[in-house]
N, C-alpha and C positions, 0 to 999 in steps of 0.2 A: 406393527411393533411400536411401543411407546418410545418417544425420543429420549436420548440419553441426557440431554441438557434439561435442567429443571430450574427455572428462574421465577422471581416474584411475579413477573408479568403473566405467568401461566396460572396463577391463582385467581379463581373467579370468586367474587363476593356477591352472595345472594341477598343477605340482610345482615344488619348489625346485631351485636350482642345486646339483648334487651330483655329485662325482667326475668332472666333465668332464675335468679335467686328467689324472686317473689313467687314463682310458680314452678318449682323444680320438677314436679310430677309431670308437667306437660312435656318435658324434655327427656327425662330419664325414667318415666313411668311411676316411680315410687322412691321415697326417701328411706326405705327399709334397707336391710343388708343387700338386697338385690340391686337397688339403686346405687349403693356404694360401689359394688363391683362393676356396675355399668360405666362409671366414670374411669375406672381402670381399663375396661375393655376398649373405650374410645381411643386411648393412647396405644394399647396393644394392637388394635386393628390397624392403626396407621403404620406400625412397624411391620405387621403381617402383609399389608398391601405392598410395601417395598419388596418383601420377599417373594410374594406371589407374582410380581411383575419382573422378577429376575435381578433385582438390584441389591438384595441383602440375603445372607445365609446364616446370620446369627442374631439372636434376640436374647436379652437378659432382663429378667424381672426381679426386683428386690423389694423386700419389706423391711422397714427400719424400726428401731426401738421407739422413735419419737412418733410413730403412727403413720409416717409418710410411706410412699411407694414410688418406685422408679421403673422406667422402661427405657432400654437402650437398644438400638439396632445399628448395623453397619451398612446402612443404605446410602442414598445420595445426600441425605441431610436436608432439612427444611431450607428453602431459599432464603438467603441472607441479604440479597440486594433489595433496592427500594422499589416498592410497588407504585407504578405511575399514578394510578387512580387514588390510592389511599395515602400516598405520600410518606409511608413508613415502611419498615422492612417486612419481608415476607413472613418472618417469624412472628412479628407483632400482629400481622393480619390474621394468621392462622389461629392465634390464641385469644384474639379479642373480637373477631367477627364470626357470628353464628353462620353456619353453612358456608364457610369460606374454605377453599382448598383446591388442590390440583386435580380433583377427581370428577368435576362436573363437565369436563370435556373429555376427549378420548386420546389426547396427544401424550399425556404424561402417565396415565394409568390405563392399561387395557382393561383391567378388572379391578374392582374395589369393593371390599367388604365394609369399609367405613361408611358407605352411603346409607346404611340402614340406621345409623346413629345421627347425632347432630354435631359431631366434631369435638376437637380438642378444646375449643373455646368453652364448652359447657363444663368440662373438667376443671378448667381454669376458674370459671365463675363460681363453682361450688367447692373451691378449695380456699383454705386460709392463705396459702402461698403456693406458688408454682415456679420452678426454675427450669430453664432450657439451656442446653449446650449443643452447639452444632459444630461438628468436626469436618473442616474443609481446609486441609493444610495447616491452618491455624484454628484456634478454638474461639468460637463466638459464644457470648453469654447474654442471657436476659432473664429477668425475674419479674414476677407479678405478685400482687397481694390484694386482699380484700380488707376493707376497713370501714368503720362507722363514721360517716360524714356528719360532724356535729352541727353544721349549718342546716342541713336538710333533715337530719335524724334518720337518714336511710343508709343502708350498706352499699358501698361502692364495690363492685365485684371485679376481680381479675384485672386490676389497674396496673399498668406497667410502672415499675419502680424507676426505670430509666430506659432510654432507647437501647436497642441491640448494641452490644459492645464487641468490637473486634480486639481480642487480647493479643499480647505478644507471644503467647505460648504456641509453639509450633507442635504439630502432631502428625503422625502417620495414620491415625485413625480416620475413618469415614463414618458418617451417620449422625444420629440424633440421640440425645439423652434428655429425658423429661422426668423430673421428680416433683411430687405434689403432696400436700397435706390436706386430706378431706376436712371440710368445715364441720366442727362438732355441733354448731347451731343449726345445721341443715339436716344432718342424717341422724336416724334413730340410734345407730351405732357406727363407729368409725374403725372397728376392728375387722380387718379382712379375714375371711375364712380360707385357710390354706388349702383344705381339701377341695373347695369349690374352684379355686384358682388352678390347682394341679390338674383337675379333670379337664378343664377347658384347654390348658396348655398342651396336655397330652393329645387331645383331639386335634388341635391346630397342627401339632407336629406330624400326626398321621396324615393330615390332609395336604401338607406341604412337604413333599418328598425331599429328604436331605437337609431340611431346615433344622438347625440346632437351637433349641430353646432351653435356656438355663433359668433356674429359679433359686433364690436364696432368701431365707428368713433369718434376719439378724436376731430376733427374739430367742430362737432356739438353736441357732447355728445349723439349721437344716438346709440342705441343698439337694437339688434334683436336676438332672439333665435329660431332655428328650430329643432323640434324633432317630428317624426311621427312614432308612434308605429304600425300604420297600413301599413306603407311603401307604396307600389304601389297601394294598395286599397285606401288609403287616397289621393294619386295622382289622381286617377280616379275621386273620389268625388270632388276634387278641380277643375279639368278640366270641370266637368259636372255641376258646379254651373251655374244656369241660363238656363240650358237645362232641358227638361222634361224627367227624367229617367223613363224607363219602368218597372224597378224593383229596389227595394230600395238598396240592398247590391250588390256590384260588385261580379262577379264570380272570384275566386282567386285559383291559383294552383302554386306549386313549386316542382321541383324534379331535380335530376341529371341523366345524361346519358352520358356515355363515357367521364367522367371527364369534362362535360360541365353542369354548373348549369343553369337551366331555370326557370324563374319566370314570371308569367303574370297575369294581371287582366283585365277583360272586363265588360262593361256595355253598354247596348243599350239605346238610347234616341229617341225622336220623330223627330230628325233631318233627313235630306236626304243625307248627306255626312258622310263619315267615318273619324275618327281621330285616326290613329294608330301611336304610337311613340315607337321607339325601341332604345335600348342601349346595348352596349357591354362593359363590364368592366367599367360601369358608363359613357361611352363616347356616346353622341348622334349620331345615325346613320341616318341622315336626308335623305340619299338616299336609305335607306333600305338595302337589301342584302339577303344573303342566310338564315339568321335566320328568317326574315320576310316571305320569301317564304315558309319555313317549317311551320311556325305558321299559315299562311293563309290556306295552303293546309290541315293541320291537323284539323283546325277549321271547314272547309267546309265538309271534309270527316266525321268527328264525328257527326256533327249536322244533316247531311243527314241520317246517320245510325240511329240516335235517332228518327228522323221524320218518318222513315219507321217502326221502331220498335213500335212506338206509333200509327201507321196506319194513320198518318196525310198526308204522301205521299203514295199514292196507288201504287200497283205493276205496273200498266199500265202507271203511270206518270213518267216523267223525274226527275232526281235529281235537287234540287235547285242549283244555281250557287253561286260562291264566292261573286259576286257583290250583290246578294240578301241578304246574311248574313252580309255584311259589311255596308248596309244602316243603318245609325244612330249609328254605332258601335264606341265606344271609347275604346281604348285598350292601355295598356302599356306592352311592352315585354322587359324584362331585362335579359340578359344572361351574364355569366362570364365564360371565357375560357382562355386557354394558346395559344401562338403562333398566335395572331390575325393578319389577313391580310386584310388591308383596301385598297380599290380601288375606282374608280369613279372620277368624276371631282373635287370634293372637299375632297377626301379621307375620306368620311363618309359613305362608302358602304362596308358591310362585304362580303369578297370574299371566306371565308372558306366553302367548300362544306360539311364538316363534321357537321357544325352547322345546316344546313338544316335538315339533317337526325336526329340529336339529338333533335332539337326543335319540329319537326313533331311527333317524337315518344313520347316525354313527353306530348305534347299537346293532342294527342289521348288518351294515357293511363290515364292521370289525368282527362280529361273531362269525359271519360267513367266511372271512379270511382265516380265522382261527380254526374253523371246522375243516379246512383243507389240510391242516397239519395232522399227519397220521399219528404223531405222538399223542395227540389229544383225543383221538377217536374213542378210546376207552373211557375218558372223562365224560365226553358228551353222551356216550351210550349209558353211562351211569346216571346222568341227569335225566335222560329219557325214561330209563327204567324206574327211577324214583317217581317221575310224573305218571307213568303207566300204573304203578301201584296205587297212587293217589286217585287216579281215574277209576280204577276197579272198585276201590272203596266207595267212590262216589256213585258209580253206575250199578254195582252189584246190588242184590236184593235189599231194597229200602234204604239206601245209604243217603246220598246228599239230599234228595227230595224228602225222604222220611225225616231226616234230621231237621230240615227247615220246617216241616209240618209239626214235628215234635216241639220245636222251639216256640212255634205259634200257639200250639195247644197248651204248652206250659203257662203261657201268659194268661190263659183263661181258666186254668185249673182251680179247683176249689181250695182256698187257703184258710177256710174256717178252722179255728183252733190253732193256727200257726201265726198268721199275720193279724195284728190288731191295727187295722187301718185307721187313718184319721178322717175326719169329716170334711176337711177343707178341700175345695175344688181348684185351688190355685197352686200348681206345682212349685212355683218360685218361693212360696211361703212354707211349703211342707218339708218335714224332716223324717227320715227313716232311720231308726236305730237298729242296727244288727247286733243283737245282744247275745253274749256267751251264756248258755245255760237256761233251763226253765225257771230256776229259782230267781235269778236276776231278772229274767224276762217278766215273771209275775209281778215283781216289785215295780219294774219300769212301767208296766201296763197300768198299775194303780196310780203311779206318780205323775204320769205324763199329762200334758194338755191335749185333750182328745181332738181339739179343733185342727191342730197342725202337726202333731207328733204321732208317728206310727211306730209300732214295736214289732220286730221280727226276731223271736228267740231261736237260737241254733240249738238243736237237740243232739248234736254230735259234731265231730270235726268235719268241716267240708273237705272235699277231695283236693289234693294237690294236683293241679291241672298241668303242671309243667311237662310231664311225659305221657299225657293221655290224649287219646283221640276224642273228637267232638262227641261221638256217640257214647263213649264211656263217661264223658263229663255230664251229659244230659241224663244219665241214669242215676246220678247222685242226688238224693232227696234234698239236701241242704242247698246245693247249687240251683236246683230246679225252683225252689221256693224264692230264692233271691231274684232269679230271672223274672219270675212271675210278678213279684212285688214291684220291681222297677219299671217294667213295661216297655223296655227298649229293645228286646231281642239281644242276640249276641253275635259276635263274629261278623260275617258278611251281611247278616240280617240286622245288625245293630243300627238303631235310629234314635238319636238323642232327643228328637222332638217328642218321642213318646214317654220321656222320663216323667214319672209321677212325683218325684221328690228331688228338689234341688240341693238338699243336703243329705248325703248318705253317710251315716256316722257309724263307724265300727267301734263297738263298746265291749272290750274284753278285759279280763282280769290283768292286774299289773304283776304277772308272774311269767314263768317260762312257757306254760301252756297257752296263756293269753297272747304272748308275743308270737307263738307259732300260728295261732288262729289268725292274727292280724296279717302275718306273712302270707298265709295261704289265700286269704281273701284279696289282699293286694296283688298277688300273683294272678289270680283269676281276673280281676279288673284290668290289669295291665295287658294281659294276653288277649282277652276276648271283649273288653269294653274300654279300650284305651282312651277313647274320647271322653268317657265319663271322668277320667282322671285329669286329662289335659284341659278340660273345660272347668276344672276346679270344683267338682261336685262331691269329691270323696274327702271325708274327715276322719280323724281318730279321736275318740273321746278319751280324756285323761282322768281316770278315777283316782282319788286320793289314796295314799298309802297309810296315813295316820289321821286319827281324830284326837285332839286335845280338849279336855273339858275341865273347867275350874268354876264351880258355882254355876251361874247362869251363862257363863261365857264358853262358847264352843268355837274351835278353830280347826281347819283341815290343812294338812300338809301333803304335797304331792311328791316330794322326794326328801332325802335326808338333809339337804341344805336348807330347804324350807322348814323342815322340822326344827332345826336348830334356831332359825329366826323366830318361828312362832313360839317355841318354848321360852326363849329369852323375853319375848313380848308379853306372854301371859304370866310369867313368874313361877315361883315354886308352888308346889301343892296341887298340881294338876294330875288328872288321870289320863293315861295314854292308851288308845286302842289301835292296834295294828290290824288293818284289813287284809285278810287273806284272799278275799274275792268279793265281787259285786254282790253275790248271794247273801253276804252277811249284812248288807245294808237294808234297812226298812225303807218303805216308799218315800218317806219324808227326807231321809238322808240321801237317797238316790237323786231326788229332785234337787236338793240343795247343791250337790256336788257335781252332777254330770248332766242333768236335763235342763236346769234353769239357765236360759240364755244370759241372764244378768251375772251369774256367778261361775258358770262352768268353764272349763278349759278345753278348747278344741285345737287340734293341729290339722291344718289343711294340707292335704297331700298334693304336691306338685312335682313335675318332672322337668328339671332344667337340662338334663343330659340323658335323652332317651336311650342312646346307644350304651352308655355306661350302666343305666338301669337294667337294660336287657341282659348285659353280661352278669351283673350281680344277682339277678333272679336265677340265671342258670347256675351260678356258683352256689347260691344258698338253697335253692329248691330242686336242683338237678340230682343226678345219680353219682357224681364224682365226689366221693367222701374226702379224698385227699385235698382237692381244691377248697372244699368247704372248711376243713380243719385249718388249712393255711390261712384262709381269710379270717376266721374267727380268732386265730392266734394273733393276727396283726391288728384286728379291730375288736378288742375285748369288751369295750363298753357299749352294749347294745341297748341299755335301758332307756336312754333319753331320745333316741332317734332311730327310725327304721332306715337302714342304710341304703336301700335301693329306691327310696322316695324321699326327696327333700321336703320338709314340712315347715309350715309357719304357724305361729300362734294366732288363733282367731278370737 
């Protein structure tokens, strides 16, 4: 257990704050809106760590009209005493020294999510100003600012205005308040996205049972409070809204092993794909890792043992496979541990081998205990029956092996007359345009640069895969051609190294049918080629809605706002063409607007919150009409953004 006292001497300093402003991308990844939110999460993470270690139960985040943001918790408060090595207060050390904090040892924080970032000092360095208040019987205050040093011509970042001040104001509050104004000269935008913030705060509330998180936006007087006493169990129920749950209450367990706390909840539905989401110290691990490996193996082993004990699996029969148990599985796995080692392409894969051992051990022991509860016999029997059904589909006449062979044969099938391949042999330079309709496909084939641009016209709507089995999916001609063109296989056979095109661009009309085709294709990629999306290979082409022409001057507008700007620029006397579809464009127009890398507008599809994306796909593409209508009513403006995939302009 972490110790209750928390003093400046407990803060370890690894290196000073240096050159953060000169190279912000090294510390926060990007200066785009994602980087802007990163500096908010650094402060939020510190508050969450207080809660995760049992010192806080309330956190409040505010956005102000002046563009600043604040985070307040009711934890122990940043140490206010003097640090012996630095000679200044603990508050000043935390906000002026990179990688300084109480989390580099194990005395003050058993678990810390903040270790994946670079600390509050980076938030300070990339802000115009930052102010801190610490509540410990009295209020302590300190402020920092960034300014241009005239002598050197360089910006001085996060400089203390004055040392920490102990005010005369008495308080019964405990904790820390931090408010900061992001620097407009650093970030591409300093406008926080409320939807992005709410998604993350809701996720954090689910992962920290009983923690109350409040949000308030001063711009719109909008507020929201999240508090889930059921924790990850409530998370599972939220994700499975709109799905047919096979048993009412999720299976839940939590225990510690070798100083690693393991918590999980599972519930099976009538779906055919699994939705497993894992977290380490509240950080999403989208690429999985050792903890997921241990969880899956422990689940498979224990459920097989149960099935044999119940004589559902006979002595002569083979064990069920992990893929049988994961059909329709929704699971949340959350672990908390020290010395986290992340790896993988996006640093969201857990590499600690001890996590696999601990998670597998906890999964087995806790499930075995739950299986002895006679009230849960029916639940576990349902799980086994679901898996037996999946196994029959796998083992019966030409199922799993036939599907795998079909997938491989698809990759080599004749695409003559469908795919206009490119001649380039370097996948990293090649682009595949999946184009709606033969007419637009014909124009695109004429307009493209054959060396690196391939065109695949769709001759009908692809299958909505959300409620279909894999063998049904592979019977759909449009899906088959996409699999063949990409060369990666799908599902468990998916291999990103076989990808023939590093840009896969969905090009559909800017109307309702076009939006539906985009949604169908994105659903397919998310469910059966998720790594294609997470690795950043999927894009959406943005065709213009209007063409303005006046004499020899031609301008294209992609929405009504841009139309107003272009019409004002071009002046009176222009002719206006409203495109109903890509098929109306001749090859030269299609090249100018959607194919030419110099002038086209692409949106890269990314997934910042995979669990939320999963839920929205279920809502938008599933069978529950009521849930879909409710969502559409609440989010009426679908034109600019696909709601289950966050996109950025390329």
